[in-house]
Steps between C-alpha positions, in 0.01 A plus 500: 500500500679203343428129531179310441252721313255326276487606141248768463446475868266200443524139625294203390449250775416147380151383587492332840829654619496753770637841436729490803650168381565658166668808634706294757622289205598813298672665791716214600799618299470861605720652761305819559125525504325835502161562663256794527586656835164658568285198376650217703407449868771417739337160579515411127849635487606262776349207313680594179829559682485153654397338172764679291780438751840600347335756267529871551167671520502860377214747565398715198236767467259548202666239275164373380354851473794625294467198258132576465556854405651389160233404249561318169293553193278205582415630844431841364273349239305312761465795728368710208253218417386468869451883505292492181281221639457693825402816318246323279350322804474835693323666204240228522463513872468875518196472265325270747618633837220720659411545860336188631663270261703229670836356411334156468272647237793654310699165519212314339480748210 
């Protein structure tokens, strides 16, 4: 897919500005605009088609999913850290969990 694609798939919207206004401004010079075919309702499609008159709307499948498949070193590091925290937490909970013990009790420990 070519055209507007934010660096590292991240955008920073200035405080007080709507995301839609930001995206509309970024897309103004684009001729073709892709959208996730299975995640956009027909009603929303009609709104976008009218608002983006003169632009070619192109349906895509799994663009976001395919981008999320690829992990960089930073993401892998964060995933490992999250897994370690989860493991440590589970080790503590398993010591306290017994029949009759509530989730609220475990939460407060």
